[in-house]
C-alpha positions as CSV (number, residue, x, y, z in Angstrom):
1,M,108.6,75.0,82.2
2,A,109.0,78.6,81.3
3,K,108.5,81.3,83.9
4,L,105.3,83.2,83.5
5,S,105.2,87.0,83.6
6,L,103.3,88.6,86.4
7,F,100.7,89.6,83.8
8,D,100.2,86.0,82.7
9,R,100.0,84.8,86.3
10,R,97.3,87.4,87.0
11,R,95.4,86.3,83.9
12,Q,95.5,82.6,84.9
13,R,94.3,83.5,88.4
14,V,91.4,85.5,87.0
15,R,90.4,82.8,84.5
16,T,90.5,80.1,87.2
17,A,88.3,82.1,89.5
18,L,85.9,82.8,86.6
19,R,85.5,79.2,85.7
20,K,84.6,78.3,89.2
21,R,81.7,80.8,89.4
22,A,80.7,81.3,85.8
23,G,78.0,78.6,85.7
24,D,76.1,79.0,82.4
25,R,77.0,82.6,81.8
26,L,79.0,83.8,78.9
27,R,82.3,85.7,79.2
28,L,82.8,89.3,78.5
29,S,86.5,89.4,77.7
30,V,88.5,92.7,77.6
31,H,91.9,93.4,76.1
32,R,93.7,96.7,76.4
33,S,96.7,97.6,74.4
34,G,98.6,100.9,74.3
35,R,96.5,102.2,71.4
36,H,93.2,100.4,71.5
37,I,90.7,98.5,73.6
38,Y,88.8,95.4,72.6
39,A,85.8,93.6,74.1
40,Q,84.2,90.2,73.1
41,V,81.3,88.2,74.4
42,I,82.4,84.6,74.2
43,D,80.6,81.3,74.6
44,D,83.4,79.0,75.9
45,R,81.3,75.8,75.6
46,A,80.8,76.3,71.9
47,G,84.1,78.2,71.3
48,K,82.4,81.1,69.5
49,T,82.4,84.8,69.8
50,L,78.8,86.2,69.8
51,A,79.6,89.9,69.9
52,A,82.6,92.1,69.6
53,A,83.5,95.8,69.7
54,S,86.7,97.7,69.6
55,T,88.2,101.1,68.9
56,L,89.5,99.9,65.6
57,E,86.1,100.2,64.0
58,K,85.6,102.8,61.3
59,D,82.9,104.7,63.2
60,A,84.8,104.8,66.4
61,K,85.1,108.4,67.7
62,G,88.4,110.0,68.6
63,P,91.6,108.3,69.6
64,G,91.5,104.7,70.9
65,A,93.5,104.9,74.1
66,T,91.2,107.1,76.2
67,V,88.6,106.5,78.9
68,A,85.9,108.1,76.6
69,S,86.6,105.6,73.8
70,A,86.5,102.7,76.3
71,Q,83.1,103.9,77.4
72,E,82.0,104.0,73.7
73,V,83.2,100.4,73.3
74,G,81.3,99.4,76.4
75,K,78.1,100.8,75.1
76,R,78.6,99.1,71.7
77,I,79.3,95.7,73.2
78,A,76.2,95.9,75.4
79,E,73.9,96.7,72.5
80,R,75.5,94.0,70.3
81,A,75.2,91.4,73.1
82,K,71.6,92.4,73.6
83,A,71.0,91.9,69.9
84,A,72.6,88.5,70.1
85,G,70.2,87.6,73.0
86,V,72.7,87.9,75.8
87,S,71.9,89.8,79.0
88,R,74.0,88.1,81.7
89,V,77.7,87.7,81.4
90,I,80.8,87.3,83.6
91,F,83.4,90.0,83.3
92,D,86.9,88.7,82.4
93,R,89.4,91.5,82.9
94,G,92.3,89.3,81.8
95,G,95.5,90.3,83.6
96,F,94.5,94.0,83.6
97,L,93.7,95.8,86.8
98,F,90.1,97.0,87.2
99,H,90.6,100.7,86.9
100,G,90.9,103.3,84.2
101,R,89.8,102.2,80.7
102,V,88.9,98.6,81.8
103,K,86.6,100.0,84.5
104,A,85.1,102.6,82.2
105,L,84.3,99.8,79.7
106,A,82.7,97.7,82.4
107,D,80.6,100.6,83.8
108,A,79.4,101.5,80.3
109,A,78.4,97.9,79.5
110,R,76.4,97.8,82.8
111,E,74.6,101.0,81.8
112,G,73.9,99.5,78.4
113,G,72.0,96.7,80.0
114,L,74.5,93.9,80.6
115,E,74.2,92.3,84.0
116,F,77.4,91.1,85.7
């Protein structure tokens, strides 16, 4: 068995904790790269993505690797999730720490009406 990186170990730990307390809620998954940030609302039971938003979209404002652009993605994912009929989710930060862009996205999604 290959050794897992610290990031992968953190991701597994977060996912395991989410599975234990998710219940019937959908998962709001976040991925942060050096240039962009991505968010998806995923139904794990059906294996489908119900809503997605990222800084790669054509109408995204400004550069992708900023707190302001993460807030924009958070607002977009909240309105798209609402349009898909989703109001309660569980936040999956992956292996990323909950600060900076990840926290900004989560706070903006909460302001947009998502409950988690």
